[in-house]
N, C-alpha and C positions, 0 to 999 in steps of 0.2 A: 525340581530339586528334592521335594519331600519323598518322591518315589525312589530316587537314588539313595537317600539317607536310609529309607526303610530296608533297602536291599543289603545294607551293611550290618544289620542286626546279626550278631554272632549266632550261628546255628546252635551252639550249646545253650544259649538263653532260651531259644524257642523249644529245644528238646526238654529243658528243665521245666518250663511252663507246661508243656504237654504232659509231662509225667505227673505233675501235680493235679491236673484236671481229673475229675471223676470220670469213670468210663461211661456212665449213663447219668442222666439227670431226671430224677423223679420230681415232678412238680409238687411244691409245697401246697398245703391246703389253702394258705393265704393267696398264693398265685392263682389258683383255680377260682376261688371266690371273687378275687379282684376281676378276673376275666368275665365271670358271670355278671358282676355288678357293672362292668364296662359295657357288656353287650346289652344289658337292660337299659343303661343310660343312653346308649346309641339308638336303641329302638325307640326310646322316648323322644330323642331328637328327631328321628324320622317321622314319628307320629305328629309332633308339634309342627314340623315343616309342612307335612301333607295337609294338615288342617288349615294352616295359613294359605297354602296354595289353593285349596278348594274354596276358601272364604274370600279369596282375593285380597288378603291382608298382608301388605308389604312388610309391616313392622314385625308381624309374627314370623315371617320367613327370615328376615334379617336377624332376628334374635338368636338364631342357631347357625349363623354364618360368621366365620372368622373375618377379622378386619382385612387380612391379606388374601382373601379367597380368590381363586381363579375358576371361572366358569366357562366351559366350552359347550355352548348351546349349538344345536345343529343350524346350519345356514346363517350364522351370526358371527361377527368378530368376537374374539376373546374378550370377556369382561373380567378385568383384573382389579381387585379391590372392592371393598364393600360399597363405595359410592357408585361404581360402575354397575354392580349387580343390582343395587337399589333402582337405578335408572332403568335397567332392563326390565325388572319386574313391574315397575310402574307403567311402562309402555305396554307390556303384555296384559296386565290386569285392566288397563284402560280399554283395550281392544277386545278381550275375551272373558267369558265366564268359563271356568275350568272345573271339570269333574274328573278326578284322576284317582287311580288306585295303584299301589306298588306291591310287588312280591319280591322279597329279599331271597336270593338263592345262596348267597355266601356272605358271611360276615367274619372277618379275621381281625383280631386285635393283637398288636405287637407293640408293647410298651405304650408310648404316647401317641401312636398312630394306629389307624384302623382303616380297612376298606370294606365297602359294602357293594356287592354286585347283585343285580337283579333285573327285573322286567317291570314295565309300567303299561298301563292302558288308560287312555284319557279321551274325553270329549271336550272339544274347544268350540264354544258357541260364540260367534261374533256378536258383540253388543250392538253393532250398527244394523243387524239383521243379516239374514243369509243362512245357508245350511250349516249345521254343526259339522265339524271335522272330527272324525274318529282316528285316533293314532295309537299304535302299539309300538313298543321299542324296548331298548335295554339301557342300563346305566351302570356307571361306576362312580361311587362317591368315596373320596378320601377324607377322613375326619382326623382332627388333631386335638389332643387334650390341651386345654388352655391352662394358664397359670393358676386359675381358680379351681381346677380339677374338672371343669365342664368339658363336654365334647362339642365341637363345632365343625361344620363343613369347611374344609380347606381347599378342596378341588372337586369339581363336579363336571362330569361329561355324560352325555346321553345322545342316542341317535334312534331314529325311527326305523321300524321294519316296513313301513308303508313304502310302496314304490313312488318315485318322484312323479310329479305331474307329467303326463304325456308319454310315459314309458309303457 
């Protein structure tokens, strides 16, 4: 119904609005510095999370995760919500010691949302003994600005470049 209602907007109103719009948009200094500040804050979130991951610190990781986070880990069911993500991290940290690095290749901020695309490399050492597993892959994180102005992970997906076992 909304789509039908939108199609009835008079063409003259659309034309009048278009005529009022500036031909180009020069970003204001405030917008640029806001984006710079946002990128700096998001990089801080990434650093905080990575330190928590490498320390096996569930609480540090959860501190930068939104309450309604959705995590799409490879070879695992979707973990939706902070409690599900907490449970996932507790299981992983109980089983492995992690040493990981990330390289952000693209960070885009658009109002209260941002996405970060990059690559990772990690070593996962089983705590019960056994050979460490080396993994490299790529990720996309979507962050959302919270009501308090902080940035938190809202969606996270990553996958490995390593071939599956037996291939």
